N, CA, C and O atoms as a GROMACS GRO file, in nm:
protein
  616
    1MET      N    1   7.346  10.374  11.223
    1MET     CA    2   7.445  10.433  11.135
    1MET      C    3   7.556  10.519  11.212
    1MET      O    4   7.533  10.592  11.308
    2VAL      N    5   7.666  10.499  11.158
    2VAL     CA    6   7.777  10.614  11.221
    2VAL      C    7   7.790  10.718  11.135
    2VAL      O    8   7.805  10.674  11.021
    3THR      N    9   7.791  10.827  11.139
    3THR     CA   10   7.828  10.965  11.091
    3THR      C   11   7.921  11.024  11.141
    3THR      O   12   7.923  11.066  11.257
    4LEU      N   13   8.027  11.037  11.043
    4LEU     CA   14   8.154  11.080  11.142
    4LEU      C   15   8.179  11.236  11.063
    4LEU      O   16   8.191  11.262  10.943
    5GLY      N   17   8.182  11.315  11.167
    5GLY     CA   18   8.230  11.491  11.115
    5GLY      C   19   8.356  11.543  11.178
    5GLY      O   20   8.411  11.489  11.274
    6ALA      N   21   8.405  11.666  11.110
    6ALA     CA   22   8.523  11.708  11.159
    6ALA      C   23   8.477  11.807  11.272
    6ALA      O   24   8.363  11.850  11.290
    7CYS      N   25   8.583  11.831  11.340
    7CYS     CA   26   8.579  11.973  11.429
    7CYS      C   27   8.700  12.051  11.371
    7CYS      O   28   8.780  11.985  11.303
    8GLY      N   29   8.720  12.164  11.386
    8GLY     CA   30   8.828  12.262  11.360
    8GLY      C   31   8.779  12.362  11.232
    8GLY      O   32   8.662  12.386  11.204
    9SER      N   33   8.896  12.414  11.164
    9SER     CA   34   8.833  12.506  11.031
    9SER      C   35   8.775  12.449  10.931
    9SER      O   36   8.785  12.331  10.899
   10GLU      N   37   8.694  12.556  10.866
   10GLU     CA   38   8.598  12.497  10.744
   10GLU      C   39   8.710  12.477  10.641
   10GLU      O   40   8.824  12.515  10.669
   11SER      N   41   8.685  12.423  10.532
   11SER     CA   42   8.792  12.432  10.418
   11SER      C   43   8.679  12.435  10.291
   11SER      O   44   8.565  12.388  10.300
   12THR      N   45   8.728  12.490  10.189
   12THR     CA   46   8.659  12.504  10.080
   12THR      C   47   8.635  12.366   9.993
   12THR      O   48   8.547  12.352   9.908
   13ALA      N   49   8.733  12.266  10.032
   13ALA     CA   50   8.729  12.152   9.972
   13ALA      C   51   8.688  12.057  10.088
   13ALA      O   52   8.699  12.076  10.208
   14ARG      N   53   8.622  11.922  10.002
   14ARG     CA   54   8.580  11.845  10.128
   14ARG      C   55   8.714  11.762  10.203
   14ARG      O   56   8.811  11.718  10.142
   15ASN      N   57   8.698  11.757  10.305
   15ASN     CA   58   8.804  11.679  10.394
   15ASN      C   59   8.784  11.566  10.405
   15ASN      O   60   8.675  11.529  10.361
   16ASP      N   61   8.867  11.469  10.460
   16ASP     CA   62   8.878  11.330  10.493
   16ASP      C   63   8.756  11.274  10.570
   16ASP      O   64   8.716  11.159  10.553
   17VAL      N   65   8.694  11.370  10.663
   17VAL     CA   66   8.611  11.314  10.762
   17VAL      C   67   8.484  11.371  10.738
   17VAL      O   68   8.389  11.328  10.804
   18ASP      N   69   8.466  11.468  10.651
   18ASP     CA   70   8.322  11.528  10.589
   18ASP      C   71   8.214  11.411  10.543
   18ASP      O   72   8.215  11.360  10.431
   19THR      N   73   8.126  11.378  10.641
   19THR     CA   74   8.050  11.295  10.599
   19THR      C   75   8.091  11.166  10.590
   19THR      O   76   8.014  11.099  10.522
   20LEU      N   77   8.189  11.102  10.638
   20LEU     CA   78   8.238  10.953  10.615
   20LEU      C   79   8.115  10.884  10.694
   20LEU      O   80   8.083  10.924  10.806
   21THR      N   81   8.045  10.774  10.625
   21THR     CA   82   7.952  10.697  10.694
   21THR      C   83   7.983  10.549  10.688
   21THR      O   84   8.001  10.491  10.581
   22ILE      N   85   7.989  10.491  10.801
   22ILE     CA   86   7.983  10.342  10.819
   22ILE      C   87   7.856  10.312  10.882
   22ILE      O   88   7.826  10.367  10.988
   23THR      N   89   7.761  10.210  10.814
   23THR     CA   90   7.632  10.193  10.832
   23THR      C   91   7.624  10.048  10.854
   23THR      O   92   7.723   9.979  10.832
   24ASP      N   93   7.515   9.996  10.895
   24ASP     CA   94   7.448   9.860  10.891
   24ASP      C   95   7.568   9.760  10.926
   24ASP      O   96   7.589   9.661  10.856
   25ALA      N   97   7.645   9.793  11.040
   25ALA     CA   98   7.740   9.684  11.078
   25ALA      C   99   7.686   9.515  11.130
   25ALA      O  100   7.619   9.508  11.233
   26ARG      N  101   7.702   9.458  11.096
   26ARG     CA  102   7.624   9.345  11.174
   26ARG      C  103   7.695   9.189  11.140
   26ARG      O  104   7.756   9.166  11.036
   27THR      N  105   7.680   9.112  11.223
   27THR     CA  106   7.709   8.978  11.203
   27THR      C  107   7.626   8.860  11.259
   27THR      O  108   7.556   8.896  11.354
   28ARG      N  109   7.616   8.741  11.232
   28ARG     CA  110   7.538   8.671  11.294
   28ARG      C  111   7.583   8.603  11.424
   28ARG      O  112   7.702   8.606  11.455
   29PRO      N  113   7.483   8.535  11.511
   29PRO     CA  114   7.551   8.468  11.615
   29PRO      C  115   7.631   8.346  11.594
   29PRO      O  116   7.588   8.283  11.497
   30THR      N  117   7.727   8.295  11.648
   30THR     CA  118   7.806   8.185  11.623
   30THR      C  119   7.743   8.068  11.693
   30THR      O  120   7.656   8.074  11.780
   31SER      N  121   7.800   7.957  11.642
   31SER     CA  122   7.717   7.853  11.713
   31SER      C  123   7.836   7.771  11.790
   31SER      O  124   7.950   7.768  11.744
   32PRO      N  125   7.803   7.712  11.899
   32PRO     CA  126   7.894   7.670  11.988
   32PRO      C  127   8.002   7.614  11.928
   32PRO      O  128   7.988   7.542  11.830
   33GLY      N  129   8.138   7.643  11.988
   33GLY     CA  130   8.260   7.613  11.909
   33GLY      C  131   8.317   7.678  11.806
   33GLY      O  132   8.436   7.670  11.776
   34VAL      N  133   8.247   7.734  11.758
   34VAL     CA  134   8.269   7.833  11.641
   34VAL      C  135   8.354   7.966  11.676
   34VAL      O  136   8.292   8.052  11.738
   35ASP      N  137   8.474   7.989  11.646
   35ASP     CA  138   8.538   8.119  11.706
   35ASP      C  139   8.592   8.216  11.576
   35ASP      O  140   8.691   8.290  11.572
   36VAL      N  141   8.495   8.189  11.474
   36VAL     CA  142   8.507   8.315  11.369
   36VAL      C  143   8.366   8.368  11.326
   36VAL      O  144   8.266   8.297  11.340
   37ALA      N  145   8.360   8.479  11.281
   37ALA     CA  146   8.220   8.520  11.222
   37ALA      C  147   8.267   8.632  11.112
   37ALA      O  148   8.364   8.706  11.131
   38ALA      N  149   8.186   8.635  10.996
   38ALA     CA  150   8.180   8.707  10.908
   38ALA      C  151   8.089   8.860  10.940
   38ALA      O  152   7.980   8.858  10.996
   39VAL      N  153   8.154   8.987  10.895
   39VAL     CA  154   8.101   9.094  10.975
   39VAL      C  155   8.066   9.154  10.817
   39VAL      O  156   8.133   9.127  10.717
   40TYR      N  157   7.972   9.223  10.818
   40TYR     CA  158   7.900   9.318  10.686
   40TYR      C  159   7.872   9.444  10.746
   40TYR      O  160   7.821   9.461  10.857
   41LEU      N  161   7.917   9.550  10.647
   41LEU     CA  162   7.879   9.652  10.667
   41LEU      C  163   7.875   9.750  10.531
   41LEU      O  164   7.913   9.705  10.423
   42ASP      N  165   7.837   9.856  10.542
   42ASP     CA  166   7.849   9.975  10.410
   42ASP      C  167   7.928  10.094  10.469
   42ASP      O  168   7.912  10.145  10.580
   43VAL      N  169   8.023  10.130  10.367
   43VAL     CA  170   8.106  10.227  10.384
   43VAL      C  171   8.105  10.355  10.265
   43VAL      O  172   8.152  10.326  10.154
   44THR      N  173   8.061  10.470  10.283
   44THR     CA  174   8.061  10.557  10.191
   44THR      C  175   8.148  10.690  10.246
   44THR      O  176   8.129  10.748  10.353
   45SER      N  177   8.244  10.721  10.150
   45SER     CA  178   8.336  10.842  10.180
   45SER      C  179   8.349  10.918  10.062
   45SER      O  180   8.365  10.875   9.948
   46PRO      N  181   8.339  11.048  10.104
   46PRO     CA  182   8.321  11.176  10.029
   46PRO      C  183   8.434  11.206   9.947
   46PRO      O  184   8.428  11.299   9.866
   47ASN      N  185   8.570  11.114   9.965
   47ASN     CA  186   8.666  11.153   9.882
   47ASN      C  187   8.714  10.975   9.832
   47ASN      O  188   8.663  10.868   9.866
   48ASP      N  189   8.829  11.003   9.743
   48ASP     CA  190   8.898  10.886   9.720
   48ASP      C  191   8.970  10.853   9.830
   48ASP      O  192   9.047  10.938   9.874
   49ASP      N  193   8.962  10.751   9.883
   49ASP     CA  194   9.008  10.695  10.009
   49ASP      C  195   9.047  10.542  10.012
   49ASP      O  196   9.003  10.478   9.916
   50THR      N  197   9.114  10.476  10.097
   50THR     CA  198   9.133  10.324  10.076
   50THR      C  199   9.126  10.276  10.238
   50THR      O  200   9.176  10.342  10.329
   51ILE      N  201   9.072  10.179  10.252
   51ILE     CA  202   9.050  10.101  10.403
   51ILE      C  203   9.190  10.037  10.393
   51ILE      O  204   9.223   9.976  10.291
   52THR      N  205   9.264  10.050  10.487
   52THR     CA  206   9.413  10.003  10.477
   52THR      C  207   9.413   9.869  10.613
   52THR      O  208   9.495   9.778  10.629
   53ALA      N  209   9.312   9.895  10.680
   53ALA     CA  210   9.329   9.788  10.817
   53ALA      C  211   9.217   9.791  10.875
   53ALA      O  212   9.142   9.889  10.875
   54VAL      N  213   9.194   9.681  10.930
   54VAL     CA  214   9.080   9.663  11.041
   54VAL      C  215   9.121   9.591  11.147
   54VAL      O  216   9.205   9.502  11.130
   55SER      N  217   9.070   9.617  11.271
   55SER     CA  218   9.094   9.558  11.405
   55SER      C  219   9.003   9.578  11.494
   55SER      O  220   8.922   9.670  11.481
   56THR      N  221   9.000   9.482  11.613
   56THR     CA  222   8.881   9.486  11.716
   56THR      C  223   8.971   9.489  11.859
   56THR      O  224   9.092   9.465  11.863
   57PRO      N  225   8.901   9.520  11.957
   57PRO     CA  226   8.961   9.501  12.073
   57PRO      C  227   9.026   9.328  12.115
   57PRO      O  228   8.970   9.225  12.076
   58THR      N  229   9.123   9.333  12.181
   58THR     CA  230   9.182   9.195  12.185
   58THR      C  231   9.086   9.125  12.306
   58THR      O  232   9.132   9.016  12.337
   59ASP      N  233   8.975   9.156  12.376
   59ASP     CA  234   8.909   9.114  12.438
   59ASP      C  235   8.791   9.059  12.363
   59ASP      O  236   8.717   8.978  12.419
   60VAL      N  237   8.774   9.087  12.270
   60VAL     CA  238   8.696   9.014  12.160
   60VAL      C  239   8.716   8.915  12.055
   60VAL      O  240   8.631   8.837  12.011
   61ALA      N  241   8.834   8.926  12.022
   61ALA     CA  242   8.903   8.861  11.923
   61ALA      C  243   9.046   8.879  11.889
   61ALA      O  244   9.088   8.993  11.909
   62ALA      N  245   9.132   8.794  11.842
   62ALA     CA  246   9.269   8.796  11.819
   62ALA      C  247   9.265   8.891  11.693
   62ALA      O  248   9.349   8.980  11.709
   63LYS      N  249   9.204   8.902  11.583
   63LYS     CA  250   9.226   8.978  11.474
   63LYS      C  251   9.102   8.987  11.362
   63LYS      O  252   9.018   8.897  11.360
   64VAL      N  253   9.095   9.075  11.289
   64VAL     CA  254   9.021   9.098  11.182
   64VAL      C  255   9.076   9.114  11.063
   64VAL      O  256   9.171   9.190  11.041
   65THR      N  257   9.022   9.047  10.983
   65THR     CA  258   9.088   9.072  10.841
   65THR      C  259   8.973   9.096  10.715
   65THR      O  260   8.861   9.046  10.724
   66MET      N  261   9.006   9.166  10.613
   66MET     CA  262   8.918   9.187  10.507
   66MET      C  263   8.942   9.045  10.384
   66MET      O  264   9.046   8.989  10.352
   67HIS      N  265   8.811   9.022  10.342
   67HIS     CA  266   8.799   8.888  10.248
   67HIS      C  267   8.726   8.926  10.099
   67HIS      O  268   8.664   9.031  10.083
   68GLN      N  269   8.738   8.852  10.022
   68GLN     CA  270   8.680   8.869   9.898
   68GLN      C  271   8.604   8.738   9.891
   68GLN      O  272   8.686   8.647   9.903
   69ALA      N  273   8.488   8.695   9.877
   69ALA     CA  274   8.449   8.553   9.843
   69ALA      C  275   8.450   8.518   9.706
   69ALA      O  276   8.410   8.604   9.628
   70MET      N  277   8.490   8.399   9.656
   70MET     CA  278   8.521   8.360   9.523
   70MET      C  279   8.473   8.240   9.495
   70MET      O  280   8.478   8.152   9.580
   71THR      N  281   8.414   8.215   9.359
   71THR     CA  282   8.391   8.079   9.328
   71THR      C  283   8.538   8.031   9.256
   71THR      O  284   8.634   8.108   9.246
   72ALA      N  285   8.540   7.915   9.216
   72ALA     CA  286   8.649   7.853   9.157
   72ALA      C  287   8.686   7.902   9.023
   72ALA      O  288   8.790   7.868   8.966
   73ASP      N  289   8.600   7.982   8.974
   73ASP     CA  290   8.613   8.058   8.844
   73ASP      C  291   8.649   8.179   8.864
   73ASP      O  292   8.667   8.255   8.769
   74GLY      N  293   8.665   8.218   8.989
   74GLY     CA  294   8.710   8.378   9.007
   74GLY      C  295   8.610   8.449   9.036
   74GLY      O  296   8.638   8.557   9.088
   75ASP      N  297   8.466   8.417   9.014
   75ASP     CA  298   8.335   8.514   9.022
   75ASP      C  299   8.311   8.553   9.171
   75ASP      O  300   8.360   8.492   9.265
   76GLY      N  301   8.238   8.651   9.180
   76GLY     CA  302   8.170   8.666   9.324
   76GLY      C  303   8.092   8.564   9.353
   76GLY      O  304   8.067   8.496   9.253
   77MET      N  305   8.050   8.531   9.441
   77MET     CA  306   7.976   8.398   9.510
   77MET      C  307   7.823   8.426   9.521
   77MET      O  308   7.744   8.332   9.511
   78GLY      N  309   7.777   8.559   9.543
   78GLY     CA  310   7.642   8.565   9.556
   78GLY      C  311   7.603   8.515   9.694
   78GLY      O  312   7.682   8.448   9.761
   79ALA      N  313   7.466   8.552   9.741
   79ALA     CA  314   7.417   8.528   9.880
   79ALA      C  315   7.464   8.394   9.908
   79ALA      O  316   7.452   8.301   9.829
   80MET      N  317   7.528   8.384  10.043
   80MET     CA  318   7.572   8.220  10.059
   80MET      C  319   7.501   8.212  10.232
   80MET      O  320   7.525   8.300  10.315
   81PRO      N  321   7.433   8.115  10.255
   81PRO     CA  322   7.367   8.084  10.405
   81PRO      C  323   7.490   8.067  10.498
   81PRO      O  324   7.600   8.051  10.446
   82GLY      N  325   7.478   8.070  10.624
   82GLY     CA  326   7.560   8.003  10.697
   82GLY      C  327   7.679   8.103  10.711
   82GLY      O  328   7.663   8.225  10.720
   83MET      N  329   7.796   8.042  10.711
   83MET     CA  330   7.900   8.131  10.709
   83MET      C  331   7.980   8.156  10.565
   83MET      O  332   8.102   8.163  10.549
   84ASP      N  333   7.870   8.168  10.461
   84ASP     CA  334   7.878   8.223  10.342
   84ASP      C  335   8.024   8.109  10.277
   84ASP      O  336   8.124   8.150  10.219
   85HIS      N  337   7.996   7.981  10.307
   85HIS     CA  338   8.119   7.899  10.235
   85HIS      C  339   8.053   7.807  10.116
   85HIS      O  340   8.117   7.738  10.038
   86SER      N  341   7.906   7.820  10.121
   86SER     CA  342   7.833   7.733  10.042
   86SER      C  343   7.824   7.788   9.899
   86SER      O  344   7.820   7.910   9.883
   87THR      N  345   7.820   7.706   9.794
   87THR     CA  346   7.764   7.752   9.667
   87THR      C  347   7.706   7.632   9.616
   87THR      O  348   7.720   7.520   9.666
   88GLU      N  349   7.618   7.671   9.481
   88GLU     CA  350   7.547   7.554   9.433
   88GLU      C  351   7.638   7.467   9.337
   88GLU      O  352   7.631   7.471   9.214
   89GLY      N  353   7.721   7.392   9.409
   89GLY     CA  354   7.807   7.307   9.313
   89GLY      C  355   7.942   7.375   9.326
   89GLY      O  356   8.041   7.304   9.346
   90ASP      N  357   7.950   7.479   9.318
   90ASP     CA  358   8.075   7.525   9.288
   90ASP      C  359   8.181   7.523   9.408
   90ASP      O  360   8.139   7.512   9.523
   91MET      N  361   8.311   7.532   9.383
   91MET     CA  362   8.383   7.528   9.494
   91MET      C  363   8.435   7.674   9.547
   91MET      O  364   8.477   7.757   9.466
   92ALA      N  365   8.430   7.701   9.688
   92ALA     CA  366   8.445   7.847   9.737
   92ALA      C  367   8.554   7.876   9.786
   92ALA      O  368   8.614   7.781   9.836
   93ALA      N  369   8.607   7.982   9.790
   93ALA     CA  370   8.743   8.058   9.803
   93ALA      C  371   8.737   8.187   9.881
   93ALA      O  372   8.634   8.254   9.875
   94MET      N  373   8.820   8.220   9.942
   94MET     CA  374   8.818   8.360  10.003
   94MET      C  375   8.972   8.412   9.970
   94MET      O  376   9.071   8.347  10.006
   95ASP      N  377   8.977   8.511   9.913
   95ASP     CA  378   9.089   8.590   9.894
   95ASP      C  379   9.101   8.695  10.009
   95ASP      O  380   9.008   8.769  10.041
   96ALA      N  381   9.223   8.693  10.068
   96ALA     CA  382   9.245   8.786  10.186
   96ALA      C  383   9.277   8.927  10.079
   96ALA      O  384   9.341   8.925   9.974
   97LEU      N  385   9.218   9.031  10.136
   97LEU     CA  386   9.230   9.181  10.075
   97LEU      C  387   9.339   9.244  10.175
   97LEU      O  388   9.323   9.243  10.297
   98THR      N  389   9.449   9.297  10.114
   98THR     CA  390   9.508   9.401  10.224
   98THR      C  391   9.452   9.539  10.186
   98THR      O  392   9.502   9.625  10.258
   99SER      N  393   9.365   9.588  10.096
   99SER     CA  394   9.301   9.712  10.100
   99SER      C  395   9.176   9.706  10.013
   99SER      O  396   9.162   9.629   9.917
  100VAL      N  397   9.086   9.795  10.056
  100VAL     CA  398   8.972   9.827   9.969
  100VAL      C  399   8.931   9.973   9.938
  100VAL      O  400   8.874  10.050  10.015
  101SER      N  401   8.976  10.000   9.792
  101SER     CA  402   8.951  10.122   9.721
  101SER      C  403   8.812  10.157   9.738
  101SER      O  404   8.720  10.075   9.722
  102LEU      N  405   8.791  10.310   9.780
  102LEU     CA  406   8.693  10.398   9.786
  102LEU      C  407   8.674  10.494   9.706
  102LEU      O  408   8.777  10.556   9.680
  103SER      N  409   8.580  10.529   9.656
  103SER     CA  410   8.555  10.628   9.518
  103SER      C  411   8.472  10.729   9.581
  103SER      O  412   8.398  10.684   9.669
  104PRO      N  413   8.463  10.874   9.556
  104PRO     CA  414   8.391  10.962   9.604
  104PRO      C  415   8.242  10.907   9.609
  104PRO      O  416   8.202  10.843   9.512
  105ASP      N  417   8.156  10.930   9.720
  105ASP     CA  418   8.026  10.940   9.726
  105ASP      C  419   7.973  10.782   9.671
  105ASP      O  420   7.864  10.771   9.615
  106THR      N  421   8.027  10.710   9.684
  106THR     CA  422   7.990  10.575   9.636
  106THR      C  423   8.008  10.483   9.728
  106THR      O  424   8.120  10.465   9.775
  107THR      N  425   7.882  10.400   9.777
  107THR     CA  426   7.914  10.321   9.880
  107THR      C  427   7.963  10.185   9.856
  107THR      O  428   7.925  10.113   9.764
  108VAL      N  429   8.062  10.152   9.957
  108VAL     CA  430   8.113   9.992   9.919
  108VAL      C  431   8.026   9.917  10.032
  108VAL      O  432   7.997   9.966  10.141
  109SER      N  433   7.984   9.768   9.980
  109SER     CA  434   7.924   9.714  10.044
  109SER      C  435   8.007   9.570  10.110
  109SER      O  436   8.062   9.491  10.034
  110PHE      N  437   8.007   9.557  10.212
  110PHE     CA  438   8.085   9.446  10.254
  110PHE      C  439   7.943   9.344  10.299
  110PHE      O  440   7.864   9.372  10.390
  111GLU      N  441   7.936   9.243  10.225
  111GLU     CA  442   7.793   9.164  10.205
  111GLU      C  443   7.822   9.016  10.222
  111GLU      O  444   7.933   8.969  10.250
  112PRO      N  445   7.712   8.949  10.203
  112PRO     CA  446   7.731   8.782  10.195
  112PRO      C  447   7.739   8.752  10.049
  112PRO      O  448   7.652   8.790   9.971
  113GLY      N  449   7.833   8.690  10.015
  113GLY     CA  450   7.911   8.658   9.900
  113GLY      C  451   7.984   8.749   9.826
  113GLY      O  452   8.029   8.725   9.714
  114GLY      N  453   7.997   8.857   9.888
  114GLY     CA  454   8.119   8.930   9.838
  114GLY      C  455   8.215   8.967   9.931
  114GLY      O  456   8.250   8.885  10.016
  115MET      N  457   8.263   9.076   9.928
  115MET     CA  458   8.346   9.150  10.032
  115MET      C  459   8.312   9.126  10.155
  115MET      O  460   8.193   9.140  10.181
  116HIS      N  461   8.381   9.094  10.237
  116HIS     CA  462   8.343   9.091  10.392
  116HIS      C  463   8.458   9.100  10.510
  116HIS      O  464   8.574   9.085  10.473
  117LEU      N  465   8.435   9.123  10.642
  117LEU     CA  466   8.538   9.110  10.746
  117LEU      C  467   8.538   8.983  10.802
  117LEU      O  468   8.427   8.929  10.811
  118ILE      N  469   8.652   8.911  10.847
  118ILE     CA  470   8.641   8.792  10.926
  118ILE      C  471   8.698   8.829  11.048
  118ILE      O  472   8.814   8.871  11.047
  119VAL      N  473   8.629   8.820  11.163
  119VAL     CA  474   8.656   8.828  11.294
  119VAL      C  475   8.723   8.689  11.352
  119VAL      O  476   8.638   8.611  11.394
  120GLU      N  477   8.849   8.648  11.361
  120GLU     CA  478   8.915   8.561  11.375
  120GLU      C  479   8.937   8.538  11.531
  120GLU      O  480   8.933   8.637  11.603
  121ASN      N  481   8.963   8.391  11.597
  121ASN     CA  482   8.968   8.370  11.717
  121ASN      C  483   8.902   8.453  11.803
  121ASN      O  484   8.964   8.523  11.883
  122LEU      N  485   8.761   8.454  11.793
  122LEU     CA  486   8.660   8.516  11.913
  122LEU      C  487   8.688   8.459  12.043
  122LEU      O  488   8.707   8.338  12.055
  123THR      N  489   8.691   8.536  12.138
  123THR     CA  490   8.726   8.516  12.282
  123THR      C  491   8.610   8.444  12.353
  123THR      O  492   8.634   8.363  12.442
  124TYR      N  493   8.459   8.480  12.306
  124TYR     CA  494   8.340   8.445  12.353
  124TYR      C  495   8.225   8.412  12.229
  124TYR      O  496   8.244   8.474  12.124
  125PRO      N  497   8.134   8.340  12.234
  125PRO     CA  498   8.051   8.333  12.137
  125PRO      C  499   7.977   8.427  12.139
  125PRO      O  500   7.934   8.477  12.243
  126LEU      N  501   7.940   8.479  11.988
  126LEU     CA  502   7.834   8.582  12.008
  126LEU      C  503   7.692   8.547  11.970
  126LEU      O  504   7.652   8.467  11.884
  127GLU      N  505   7.618   8.632  12.060
  127GLU     CA  506   7.470   8.582  12.058
  127GLU      C  507   7.396   8.688  11.998
  127GLU      O  508   7.445   8.794  11.961
  128ASP      N  509   7.275   8.655  11.990
  128ASP     CA  510   7.168   8.752  11.922
  128ASP      C  511   7.162   8.867  12.020
  128ASP      O  512   7.161   8.852  12.142
  129GLY      N  513   7.159   8.958  11.970
  129GLY     CA  514   7.150   9.114  12.078
  129GLY      C  515   7.296   9.159  12.121
  129GLY      O  516   7.315   9.279  12.142
  130ASP      N  517   7.391   9.076  12.133
  130ASP     CA  518   7.533   9.109  12.148
  130ASP      C  519   7.584   9.243  12.079
  130ASP      O  520   7.517   9.275  11.981
  131THR      N  521   7.663   9.305  12.103
  131THR     CA  522   7.741   9.419  12.003
  131THR      C  523   7.916   9.423  12.028
  131THR      O  524   7.967   9.400  12.138
  132PHE      N  525   7.965   9.445  11.953
  132PHE     CA  526   8.123   9.486  11.995
  132PHE      C  527   8.172   9.563  11.882
  132PHE      O  528   8.100   9.573  11.783
  133GLU      N  529   8.304   9.627  11.883
  133GLU     CA  530   8.328   9.735  11.837
  133GLU      C  531   8.467   9.691  11.715
  133GLU      O  532   8.562   9.628  11.762
  134ILE      N  533   8.468   9.721  11.590
  134ILE     CA  534   8.545   9.732  11.496
  134ILE      C  535   8.588   9.862  11.479
  134ILE      O  536   8.516   9.958  11.504
  135THR      N  537   8.754   9.875  11.419
  135THR     CA  538   8.807  10.000  11.378
  135THR      C  539   8.855   9.966  11.274
  135THR      O  540   8.924   9.864  11.264
  136LEU      N  541   8.823  10.058  11.160
  136LEU     CA  542   8.844  10.059  11.016
  136LEU      C  543   8.954  10.164  11.014
  136LEU      O  544   8.945  10.269  11.077
  137THR      N  545   9.071  10.129  10.929
  137THR     CA  546   9.160  10.242  10.922
  137THR      C  547   9.186  10.283  10.790
  137THR      O  548   9.236  10.203  10.711
  138PHE      N  549   9.154  10.412  10.753
  138PHE     CA  550   9.165  10.494  10.625
  138PHE      C  551   9.291  10.535  10.594
  138PHE      O  552   9.363  10.582  10.681
  139ALA      N  553   9.325  10.523  10.484
  139ALA     CA  554   9.478  10.597  10.442
  139ALA      C  555   9.430  10.739  10.470
  139ALA      O  556   9.500  10.795  10.556
  140VAL      N  557   9.333  10.811  10.423
  140VAL     CA  558   9.314  10.947  10.426
  140VAL      C  559   9.228  10.988  10.550
  140VAL      O  560   9.265  11.089  10.609
  141ALA      N  561   9.134  10.933  10.590
  141ALA     CA  562   9.039  10.956  10.698
  141ALA      C  563   9.074  10.913  10.834
  141ALA      O  564   9.006  10.950  10.930
  142GLY      N  565   9.198  10.821  10.851
  142GLY     CA  566   9.237  10.796  10.964
  142GLY      C  567   9.141  10.684  11.018
  142GLY      O  568   9.067  10.633  10.934
  143GLN      N  569   9.134  10.637  11.157
  143GLN     CA  570   9.061  10.558  11.224
  143GLN      C  571   8.928  10.576  11.270
  143GLN      O  572   8.906  10.657  11.361
  144ARG      N  573   8.823  10.499  11.208
  144ARG     CA  574   8.673  10.541  11.255
  144ARG      C  575   8.651  10.380  11.322
  144ARG      O  576   8.698  10.278  11.272
  145THR      N  577   8.571  10.385  11.440
  145THR     CA  578   8.528  10.290  11.519
  145THR      C  579   8.374  10.300  11.489
  145THR      O  580   8.306  10.403  11.483
  146VAL      N  581   8.333  10.160  11.470
  146VAL     CA  582   8.195  10.128  11.444
  146VAL      C  583   8.134  10.038  11.560
  146VAL      O  584   8.215   9.990  11.639
  147THR      N  585   8.016  10.014  11.577
  147THR     CA  586   7.986   9.916  11.669
  147THR      C  587   7.900   9.810  11.562
  147THR      O  588   7.812   9.847  11.484
  148VAL      N  589   7.942   9.689  11.579
  148VAL     CA  590   7.873   9.576  11.518
  148VAL      C  591   7.771   9.496  11.587
  148VAL      O  592   7.800   9.431  11.687
  149ASP      N  593   7.640   9.499  11.534
  149ASP     CA  594   7.523   9.446  11.609
  149ASP      C  595   7.533   9.298  11.556
  149ASP      O  596   7.550   9.276  11.436
  150VAL      N  597   7.523   9.196  11.649
  150VAL     CA  598   7.502   9.047  11.642
  150VAL      C  599   7.352   9.029  11.625
  150VAL      O  600   7.280   9.060  11.720
  151THR      N  601   7.295   8.981  11.510
  151THR     CA  602   7.155   8.958  11.464
  151THR      C  603   7.131   8.825  11.385
  151THR      O  604   7.225   8.787  11.316
  152ASN      N  605   7.040   8.765  11.386
  152ASN     CA  606   6.996   8.652  11.308
  152ASN      C  607   6.958   8.709  11.189
  152ASN      O  608   6.949   8.635  11.091
  153ASP      N  609   6.929   8.845  11.177
  153ASP     CA  610   6.866   8.911  11.069
  153ASP      C  611   6.958   8.961  10.974
  153ASP      O  612   6.989   9.080  10.969
  154ILE      N  613   7.008   8.868  10.893
  154ILE     CA  614   7.159   8.934  10.809
  154ILE      C  615   7.068   8.956  10.652
  154ILE      O  616   7.126   9.001  10.553
   0.00000   0.00000   0.00000
């Protein structure tokens, strides 16, 4: 769990970094030849805020994007095995997201079958036990970096 606090003067209103949390950041190991991975995590903000961008160091991957998994009828997909692109007979699609809104004290989950991050053009295979960093940019809270655990336990 990453809990981010603020330094400096105290305010009577809750400020942009007061107890912002990013927890349970994880992805699966990649198979040989696969250079993309879905990342899941939970974000809780004390204020109205918006995730406006995500990134990772270039020694890890070329880019990271936010997506929403959808079925052909536009519904969320539910839990999906593997790379989260299979459903029971329904055609899968992913809609790219340019931002994700956060409400005060509500956890937004990036999870299999729903919103998730896609790490693209990985520079090396991800193996169980590896870690790497992703930076999320918030409209109010600024940039926050979290360590992503590579695990078979998703």
